SEVEX-157549 format. One line per 3 residues: number of its first residue (from 1); their letters; for each residue x, y, z of C-alpha. Coordinates in steps of 0.5 Angstrom, whole numbers, padded with zeros to 4 digits, always signed. Last residue first. Layout:
# residues N
NUM	A	X Y Z  ...
# end
This chain:
# residues 642
642	XXX	-0043 +0020 +0064  -0037 +0025 +0066  -0032 +0020 +0070
639	XXX	-0034 +0014 +0066  -0034 +0017 +0059  -0028 +0021 +0060
636	XXX	-0025 +0014 +0062  -0027 +0011 +0056  -0024 +0017 +0052
633	XXX	-0018 +0016 +0055  -0017 +0009 +0054  -0019 +0010 +0047
630	XXX	-0013 +0015 +0046  -0009 +0010 +0049  -0010 +0004 +0045
627	XXX	-0010 +0008 +0038  -0017 +0010 +0036  -0019 +0009 +0029
624	XXX	-0026 +0007 +0031  -0024 +0001 +0035  -0017 -0001 +0037
621	XXX	-0011 +0002 +0033  -0004 +0000 +0036  +0000 +0007 +0036
618	XXX	+0001 +0008 +0043  +0001 +0001 +0044  +0007 -0001 +0041
615	XXX	+0012 -0003 +0047  +0010 -0010 +0047  +0010 -0011 +0040
612	XXX	+0018 -0009 +0040  +0019 -0014 +0034  +0026 -0017 +0037
609	XXX	+0022 -0020 +0044  +0017 -0023 +0039  +0022 -0026 +0035
606	XXX	+0026 -0029 +0041  +0020 -0032 +0044  +0017 -0035 +0038
603	XXX	+0025 -0038 +0037  +0024 -0041 +0044  +0018 -0044 +0043
600	XXX	+0020 -0047 +0037  +0027 -0049 +0040  +0024 -0052 +0046
597	XXX	+0018 -0055 +0043  +0023 -0058 +0037  +0027 -0061 +0043
594	XXX	+0022 -0064 +0047  +0019 -0068 +0040  +0026 -0070 +0039
591	XXX	+0027 -0073 +0046  +0020 -0076 +0045  +0023 -0080 +0039
588	XXX	+0021 -0079 +0032  +0027 -0076 +0029  +0031 -0082 +0034
585	XXX	+0029 -0087 +0029  +0031 -0084 +0023  +0038 -0082 +0026
582	XXX	+0038 -0090 +0028  +0037 -0092 +0021  +0042 -0087 +0019
579	XXX	+0047 -0089 +0024  +0046 -0097 +0022  +0047 -0095 +0015
576	XXX	+0054 -0092 +0016  +0056 -0097 +0020  +0063 -0095 +0022
573	XXX	+0063 -0101 +0028  +0064 -0096 +0033  +0059 -0091 +0030
570	XXX	+0054 -0097 +0030  +0055 -0099 +0037  +0055 -0093 +0040
567	XXX	+0048 -0091 +0036  +0045 -0098 +0039  +0047 -0096 +0046
564	XXX	+0045 -0089 +0046  +0038 -0092 +0043  +0038 -0097 +0049
561	XXX	+0039 -0093 +0055  +0046 -0092 +0057  +0049 -0096 +0063
558	XXX	+0048 -0094 +0070  +0053 -0089 +0073  +0048 -0084 +0076
555	XXX	+0043 -0090 +0077  +0045 -0090 +0084  +0042 -0083 +0085
552	XXX	+0035 -0085 +0083  +0033 -0083 +0076  +0027 -0078 +0076
549	XXX	+0020 -0080 +0074  +0016 -0074 +0071  +0016 -0066 +0072
546	XXX	+0013 -0063 +0066  +0016 -0056 +0066  +0023 -0057 +0069
543	XXX	+0022 -0064 +0065  +0023 -0059 +0059  +0030 -0058 +0060
540	XXX	+0031 -0066 +0062  +0028 -0068 +0055  +0032 -0063 +0051
537	XXX	+0038 -0066 +0055  +0036 -0073 +0052  +0036 -0070 +0045
534	XXX	+0043 -0068 +0046  +0045 -0075 +0049  +0041 -0078 +0043
531	XXX	+0045 -0074 +0038  +0052 -0074 +0041  +0053 -0082 +0039
528	XXX	+0054 -0079 +0032  +0060 -0076 +0034  +0063 -0083 +0034
525	XXX	+0063 -0082 +0027  +0069 -0078 +0028  +0074 -0083 +0029
522	XXX	+0080 -0080 +0031  +0081 -0086 +0036  +0083 -0082 +0042
519	XXX	+0080 -0075 +0041  +0074 -0078 +0039  +0073 -0083 +0045
516	XXX	+0075 -0077 +0050  +0069 -0073 +0047  +0064 -0079 +0047
513	XXX	+0066 -0080 +0055  +0065 -0073 +0056  +0058 -0073 +0053
510	XXX	+0057 -0079 +0057  +0059 -0075 +0064  +0054 -0069 +0062
507	XXX	+0048 -0074 +0060  +0049 -0077 +0067  +0050 -0071 +0071
504	XXX	+0043 -0069 +0067  +0040 -0075 +0069  +0042 -0075 +0076
501	XXX	+0039 -0067 +0076  +0032 -0069 +0074  +0030 -0062 +0075
498	XXX	+0023 -0061 +0078  +0026 -0060 +0085  +0031 -0055 +0082
495	XXX	+0025 -0051 +0080  +0023 -0050 +0088  +0030 -0049 +0089
492	XXX	+0031 -0043 +0084  +0025 -0040 +0087  +0028 -0040 +0094
489	XXX	+0034 -0037 +0092  +0030 -0031 +0089  +0027 -0030 +0096
486	XXX	+0034 -0031 +0099  +0037 -0026 +0095  +0031 -0021 +0097
483	XXX	+0037 -0016 +0100  +0034 -0015 +0107  +0035 -0022 +0109
480	XXX	+0033 -0026 +0115  +0033 -0034 +0113  +0026 -0036 +0114
477	XXX	+0025 -0036 +0106  +0031 -0041 +0105  +0026 -0047 +0109
474	XXX	+0021 -0046 +0104  +0025 -0048 +0098  +0029 -0053 +0102
471	XXX	+0022 -0057 +0103  +0021 -0057 +0095  +0028 -0059 +0094
468	XXX	+0027 -0065 +0098  +0035 -0067 +0100  +0039 -0073 +0100
465	XXX	+0041 -0076 +0094  +0040 -0069 +0090  +0045 -0066 +0095
462	XXX	+0051 -0070 +0092  +0049 -0068 +0085  +0048 -0060 +0087
459	XXX	+0054 -0059 +0090  +0058 -0063 +0084  +0054 -0058 +0079
456	XXX	+0060 -0054 +0078  +0065 -0059 +0078  +0061 -0063 +0073
453	XXX	+0059 -0057 +0069  +0067 -0056 +0068  +0068 -0063 +0065
450	XXX	+0062 -0062 +0061  +0065 -0055 +0058  +0072 -0058 +0057
447	XXX	+0069 -0064 +0053  +0064 -0060 +0049  +0070 -0055 +0047
444	XXX	+0075 -0061 +0045  +0069 -0064 +0041  +0067 -0058 +0037
441	XXX	+0062 -0062 +0033  +0057 -0057 +0031  +0051 -0060 +0035
438	XXX	+0055 -0061 +0042  +0059 -0055 +0042  +0052 -0051 +0041
435	XXX	+0049 -0055 +0046  +0055 -0054 +0051  +0055 -0046 +0051
432	XXX	+0048 -0044 +0054  +0049 -0049 +0060  +0056 -0047 +0061
429	XXX	+0054 -0040 +0061  +0049 -0041 +0066  +0053 -0046 +0070
426	XXX	+0059 -0041 +0071  +0054 -0035 +0073  +0051 -0040 +0078
423	XXX	+0058 -0042 +0081  +0055 -0046 +0087  +0059 -0046 +0094
420	XXX	+0054 -0041 +0098  +0048 -0044 +0095  +0050 -0051 +0096
417	XXX	+0053 -0050 +0104  +0046 -0046 +0105  +0042 -0052 +0102
414	XXX	+0046 -0057 +0106  +0045 -0053 +0113  +0037 -0053 +0111
411	XXX	+0037 -0060 +0110  +0041 -0062 +0116  +0035 -0058 +0120
408	XXX	+0030 -0062 +0116  +0033 -0068 +0118  +0033 -0066 +0125
405	XXX	+0026 -0064 +0125  +0024 -0070 +0122  +0028 -0075 +0126
402	XXX	+0026 -0072 +0133  +0019 -0075 +0134  +0023 -0082 +0132
399	XXX	+0027 -0082 +0138  +0023 -0079 +0144  +0017 -0083 +0141
396	XXX	+0020 -0089 +0141  +0023 -0088 +0149  +0018 -0094 +0152
393	XXX	+0018 -0098 +0145  +0026 -0098 +0146  +0026 -0100 +0153
390	XXX	+0021 -0106 +0152  +0025 -0109 +0147  +0020 -0112 +0141
387	XXX	+0016 -0118 +0142  +0010 -0114 +0144  +0010 -0110 +0137
384	XXX	+0009 -0117 +0133  +0002 -0117 +0136  -0001 -0110 +0133
381	XXX	-0003 -0114 +0126  -0006 -0119 +0130  -0010 -0115 +0135
378	XXX	-0013 -0111 +0129  -0015 -0117 +0126  -0019 -0119 +0132
375	XXX	-0022 -0112 +0132  -0024 -0112 +0125  -0028 -0119 +0127
372	XXX	-0031 -0115 +0133  -0033 -0109 +0129  -0037 -0114 +0124
369	XXX	-0040 -0117 +0130  -0042 -0110 +0133  -0046 -0109 +0126
366	XXX	-0049 -0102 +0129  -0057 -0102 +0131  -0060 -0097 +0126
363	XXX	-0061 -0089 +0126  -0056 -0088 +0132  -0056 -0081 +0135
360	XXX	-0051 -0076 +0132  -0045 -0073 +0135  -0041 -0070 +0129
357	XXX	-0036 -0074 +0125  -0029 -0072 +0123  -0023 -0075 +0119
354	XXX	-0017 -0079 +0120  -0013 -0075 +0125  -0018 -0078 +0130
351	XXX	-0019 -0073 +0136  -0019 -0076 +0143  -0025 -0073 +0147
348	XXX	-0028 -0080 +0149  -0024 -0082 +0155  -0025 -0089 +0157
345	XXX	-0019 -0091 +0161  -0015 -0098 +0161  -0010 -0097 +0155
342	XXX	-0010 -0090 +0156  -0014 -0084 +0153  -0011 -0078 +0151
339	XXX	-0015 -0072 +0152  -0015 -0066 +0147  -0012 -0069 +0141
336	XXX	-0010 -0065 +0135  -0012 -0065 +0128  -0018 -0068 +0125
333	XXX	-0025 -0069 +0129  -0029 -0074 +0133  -0035 -0073 +0137
330	XXX	-0038 -0078 +0141  -0046 -0080 +0139  -0044 -0087 +0142
327	XXX	-0046 -0090 +0135  -0042 -0085 +0131  -0036 -0085 +0135
324	XXX	-0037 -0093 +0135  -0036 -0092 +0127  -0031 -0087 +0127
321	XXX	-0026 -0091 +0132  -0027 -0098 +0129  -0026 -0095 +0122
318	XXX	-0020 -0091 +0125  -0017 -0097 +0128  -0018 -0101 +0122
315	XXX	-0014 -0096 +0117  -0009 -0094 +0122  -0007 -0102 +0124
312	XXX	-0007 -0103 +0116  -0002 -0098 +0115  +0002 -0100 +0120
309	XXX	+0003 -0107 +0118  +0009 -0109 +0123  +0015 -0112 +0120
306	XXX	+0018 -0105 +0119  +0017 -0103 +0126  +0023 -0107 +0128
303	XXX	+0027 -0104 +0122  +0024 -0097 +0125  +0027 -0099 +0132
300	XXX	+0033 -0101 +0130  +0034 -0094 +0125  +0032 -0090 +0131
297	XXX	+0037 -0093 +0135  +0042 -0092 +0130  +0040 -0085 +0129
294	XXX	+0040 -0083 +0136  +0047 -0086 +0137  +0049 -0093 +0140
291	XXX	+0048 -0097 +0134  +0053 -0092 +0129  +0049 -0089 +0123
288	XXX	+0050 -0092 +0116  +0043 -0095 +0115  +0040 -0088 +0118
285	XXX	+0044 -0083 +0114  +0042 -0087 +0108  +0035 -0087 +0109
282	XXX	+0035 -0080 +0111  +0038 -0078 +0105  +0033 -0082 +0100
279	XXX	+0027 -0078 +0103  +0021 -0081 +0100  +0021 -0087 +0104
276	XXX	+0024 -0084 +0110  +0018 -0079 +0110  +0013 -0085 +0109
273	XXX	+0016 -0089 +0115  +0015 -0083 +0119  +0008 -0081 +0117
270	XXX	+0006 -0089 +0119  +0009 -0088 +0126  +0006 -0082 +0127
267	XXX	-0001 -0085 +0125  +0001 -0091 +0130  +0000 -0089 +0137
264	XXX	-0006 -0084 +0136  -0009 -0089 +0132  -0008 -0094 +0137
261	XXX	-0011 -0089 +0142  -0017 -0088 +0138  -0019 -0095 +0138
258	XXX	-0018 -0095 +0145  -0023 -0089 +0146  -0028 -0093 +0142
255	XXX	-0029 -0098 +0147  -0030 -0092 +0152  -0035 -0089 +0147
252	XXX	-0039 -0095 +0147  -0039 -0095 +0155  -0041 -0088 +0155
249	XXX	-0047 -0090 +0150  -0049 -0095 +0155  -0049 -0090 +0161
246	XXX	-0053 -0085 +0157  -0058 -0090 +0155  -0061 -0093 +0149
243	XXX	-0055 -0096 +0146  -0056 -0100 +0140  -0057 -0107 +0141
240	XXX	-0052 -0112 +0143  -0051 -0118 +0138  -0044 -0118 +0139
237	XXX	-0042 -0113 +0145  -0038 -0118 +0149  -0033 -0119 +0143
234	XXX	-0032 -0111 +0142  -0029 -0111 +0149  -0025 -0117 +0148
231	XXX	-0022 -0114 +0142  -0021 -0107 +0144  -0017 -0110 +0151
228	XXX	-0013 -0114 +0146  -0011 -0108 +0142  -0010 -0104 +0148
225	XXX	-0005 -0109 +0151  -0001 -0110 +0145  +0000 -0102 +0144
222	XXX	+0002 -0101 +0151  +0009 -0100 +0150  +0008 -0097 +0143
219	XXX	+0004 -0091 +0147  +0003 -0085 +0142  +0000 -0079 +0145
216	XXX	+0006 -0074 +0144  +0008 -0078 +0138  +0007 -0072 +0133
213	XXX	+0011 -0072 +0127  +0013 -0066 +0126  +0017 -0061 +0120
210	XXX	+0012 -0063 +0114  +0006 -0064 +0118  +0007 -0057 +0121
207	XXX	+0006 -0054 +0114  +0012 -0050 +0111  +0011 -0043 +0109
204	XXX	+0010 -0039 +0103  +0009 -0032 +0104  +0003 -0029 +0107
201	XXX	-0001 -0025 +0103  +0000 -0017 +0104  -0006 -0014 +0108
198	XXX	-0010 -0008 +0106  -0011 -0002 +0111  -0019 +0000 +0111
195	XXX	-0020 +0007 +0109  -0017 +0014 +0110  -0022 +0020 +0109
192	XXX	-0022 +0024 +0102  -0017 +0027 +0097  -0019 +0029 +0090
189	XXX	-0019 +0024 +0084  -0014 +0018 +0083  -0011 +0016 +0077
186	XXX	-0008 +0009 +0077  -0002 +0009 +0073  +0002 +0002 +0074
183	XXX	+0009 +0004 +0073  +0012 +0004 +0066  +0015 -0002 +0063
180	XXX	+0023 -0004 +0063  +0022 -0010 +0068  +0016 -0012 +0063
177	XXX	+0017 -0020 +0064  +0024 -0022 +0065  +0022 -0029 +0064
174	XXX	+0021 -0034 +0069  +0023 -0041 +0070  +0018 -0046 +0072
171	XXX	+0012 -0048 +0075  +0009 -0055 +0074  +0011 -0058 +0081
168	XXX	+0009 -0052 +0085  +0012 -0045 +0087  +0010 -0043 +0094
165	XXX	+0017 -0042 +0097  +0017 -0035 +0095  +0010 -0033 +0093
162	XXX	+0008 -0035 +0085  +0006 -0029 +0081  +0012 -0030 +0076
159	XXX	+0012 -0038 +0076  +0006 -0038 +0072  +0010 -0035 +0066
156	XXX	+0015 -0041 +0064  +0009 -0045 +0064  +0005 -0041 +0059
153	XXX	+0012 -0040 +0055  +0013 -0048 +0055  +0005 -0049 +0053
150	XXX	+0006 -0044 +0047  +0002 -0047 +0041  -0003 -0051 +0046
147	XXX	-0003 -0047 +0052  -0004 -0041 +0047  +0000 -0034 +0050
144	XXX	-0003 -0027 +0050  -0002 -0022 +0055  +0006 -0022 +0056
141	XXX	+0006 -0026 +0049  +0004 -0020 +0045  +0003 -0023 +0038
138	XXX	-0004 -0019 +0037  -0004 -0013 +0042  -0008 -0014 +0048
135	XXX	-0013 -0009 +0051  -0017 -0010 +0057  -0023 -0007 +0060
132	XXX	-0026 -0007 +0067  -0033 -0003 +0068  -0038 -0008 +0067
129	XXX	-0033 -0013 +0071  -0032 -0009 +0077  -0037 -0013 +0081
126	XXX	-0033 -0019 +0081  -0027 -0018 +0077  -0026 -0026 +0076
123	XXX	-0024 -0031 +0082  -0019 -0035 +0078  -0015 -0029 +0076
120	XXX	-0012 -0031 +0070  -0005 -0035 +0068  +0002 -0031 +0068
117	XXX	+0003 -0031 +0061  -0004 -0028 +0060  -0009 -0032 +0056
114	XXX	-0010 -0034 +0049  -0011 -0032 +0042  -0012 -0025 +0044
111	XXX	-0019 -0022 +0041  -0017 -0015 +0037  -0019 -0009 +0040
108	XXX	-0022 -0008 +0047  -0023 -0014 +0051  -0029 -0014 +0056
105	XXX	-0027 -0016 +0063  -0031 -0021 +0067  -0027 -0027 +0067
102	XXX	-0020 -0026 +0067  -0017 -0027 +0060  -0011 -0022 +0061
99	XXX	-0007 -0024 +0067  +0000 -0021 +0064  -0004 -0015 +0062
96	XXX	-0002 -0012 +0056  -0006 -0006 +0057  -0011 -0006 +0063
93	XXX	-0016 +0000 +0064  -0021 +0000 +0070  -0027 +0005 +0071
90	XXX	-0031 +0008 +0075  -0029 +0005 +0082  -0032 +0008 +0088
87	XXX	-0038 +0003 +0087  -0033 -0003 +0088  -0032 +0000 +0096
84	XXX	-0025 +0002 +0098  -0019 -0002 +0101  -0021 -0008 +0097
81	XXX	-0023 -0015 +0099  -0031 -0015 +0097  -0030 -0019 +0090
78	XXX	-0030 -0013 +0086  -0024 -0009 +0090  -0020 -0015 +0090
75	XXX	-0021 -0016 +0083  -0019 -0009 +0082  -0013 -0009 +0086
72	XXX	-0011 -0015 +0082  -0012 -0012 +0075  -0008 -0006 +0077
69	XXX	-0002 -0010 +0079  -0002 -0014 +0073  -0003 -0008 +0069
66	XXX	+0003 -0005 +0072  +0007 -0011 +0070  +0005 -0010 +0063
63	XXX	+0001 -0003 +0063  -0004 -0001 +0068  -0010 +0004 +0069
60	XXX	-0015 +0006 +0075  -0021 +0010 +0075  -0023 +0013 +0082
57	XXX	-0028 +0016 +0086  -0026 +0020 +0092  -0028 +0019 +0100
54	XXX	-0022 +0014 +0100  -0017 +0018 +0098  -0011 +0016 +0103
51	XXX	-0014 +0009 +0102  -0014 +0009 +0095  -0006 +0011 +0095
48	XXX	-0004 +0006 +0100  -0008 +0001 +0096  -0004 +0003 +0090
45	XXX	+0003 +0002 +0094  +0001 -0004 +0097  -0001 -0007 +0090
42	XXX	+0006 -0005 +0087  +0010 -0008 +0093  +0006 -0014 +0091
39	XXX	+0008 -0014 +0084  +0015 -0013 +0086  +0015 -0019 +0091
36	XXX	+0012 -0023 +0086  +0017 -0022 +0080  +0022 -0024 +0085
33	XXX	+0027 -0018 +0088  +0034 -0016 +0088  +0033 -0012 +0082
30	XXX	+0034 -0016 +0076  +0029 -0022 +0079  +0023 -0019 +0075
27	XXX	+0023 -0012 +0077  +0019 -0006 +0077  +0020 -0003 +0084
24	XXX	+0014 +0001 +0086  +0012 +0009 +0086  +0005 +0009 +0083
21	XXX	+0004 +0015 +0079  -0002 +0019 +0082  -0007 +0023 +0078
18	XXX	-0011 +0028 +0081  -0018 +0030 +0078  -0022 +0036 +0080
15	XXX	-0017 +0041 +0080  -0016 +0040 +0072  -0021 +0036 +0069
12	XXX	-0019 +0035 +0062  -0012 +0037 +0062  -0011 +0032 +0068
9	XXX	-0015 +0027 +0064  -0010 +0028 +0058  -0004 +0028 +0062
6	XXX	-0006 +0021 +0066  -0007 +0018 +0059  -0001 +0021 +0056
3	XXX	+0003 +0018 +0062  +0001 +0011 +0060  +0007 +0008 +0057
# end
């Protein structure tokens, strides 16, 4: 696409200009790379050229994925993060930029109706805004999608730039954007000294909190005595003035350390409880574990701690610690603990996980009476811990501290097993075939396809009850792999986290039930039952982009929803008016709206792809009767020669 631009500039300027066509693997999943990996490799290649010619001036151009790359490089340079100063870049031309609409650039030719399919660069082009131009053909869905009209396509494109393991809940499947497009074409002038090396952004990674609950400072066996001591010491401070000496401030700080100790003890318990409540597989493993196993011991301990208001303890202890830290001038901060106070010692260097406060002199007398009341309530909340077995409390940290890592490792093993055992191409083929069979009434075909899908999805349906796919997506990125396959698997897992797999499996099972009913009874009116199921399938598909509440695994065999039950009753009773009434009702349902969205935007995309709009910039007229590429040559001439 951009070869004519480079060729013309080289002809105009001869030896004073050198044209570099950037070598990188243009890919959107078809060459063992995700789009994001391919795009990053292109950025690194452009930056290497800029560094090699760092004493020169530059014009930079890109088309399609190449424009995505060139635009990102320009945004980095314009915002002071590039490998060369902004003053050395004379002009930037972006044709069919998937991030069209980025603030600062001037649009040449027709104004696009929306923004690029990959979104925009939120920081804008900075210092390069005045010399950055974007060209986008009307109807080119790579550089112009409307959030309202093309919301599905826009959501589909957002995942293109997402790093491995970093896809969010609102991202979804990527289109194969511009894999056939020409590479980015920065045109660089004469050689110069090398500049500062660029660095690639880090791939998605797990946060420490997703793998670890830190029990290193927890003291459950001493919790009741610590809470009692805190209550008693605060009671002695009632009606006392603000501390006026270092010794008095130290006394207050030592009381605050007791509250900090309770936070350090119960905050990880709260994290563990939250982790278990959001991970069904852990709950199942705990409840079925033998009593003498580590999991069994953890289950017993957590059952006991379930009788304690852990959240209330953390809130009350944090409030007391924060207030006393402010009164005494002690410092608290979020994160780790530099020294752990015991129930009887008065260290003031512990750090609260709930917030931070800087050392300040008190501006008024603290309300010790209110703090004493909170401490009394806190002691009552902690009291049930005192009735628990002392030996279990003493080893609680060792038992509960390993729960998360052990579970995450098991999840990783489950992921590897499911990834290896899944017939991906078979699922794709089946999902493409099933809706067609359903809506044209091919009962036998739909039944066979549904039965095949049952088998193909089996590893995932089982895993859906036990695993957090977002965590799994990030785990996969740690697997050493030079082929790039694990990065693609990570992206798929991130998307599967949004799929209501249990609902999908239930729909497939209901399709089988209808198919068998038609085969056994010969009653073709039973086919009407497929309509609400088909609409539900559309909602499942759209849910990848707009995730909401999902069915729990125990609902896999639950009864059909009311619309499906009503249609089934009408079909079984040969009630044609009832069937018609149900169809009218379904026409206004959410499933019908979802299906309309899927089909409508799918047809828009198919029409765009068939039109060849994305490849017609050599003939597209923009300003002054010039084609897009002719205008780009003239723009670069003006920038180079003034």
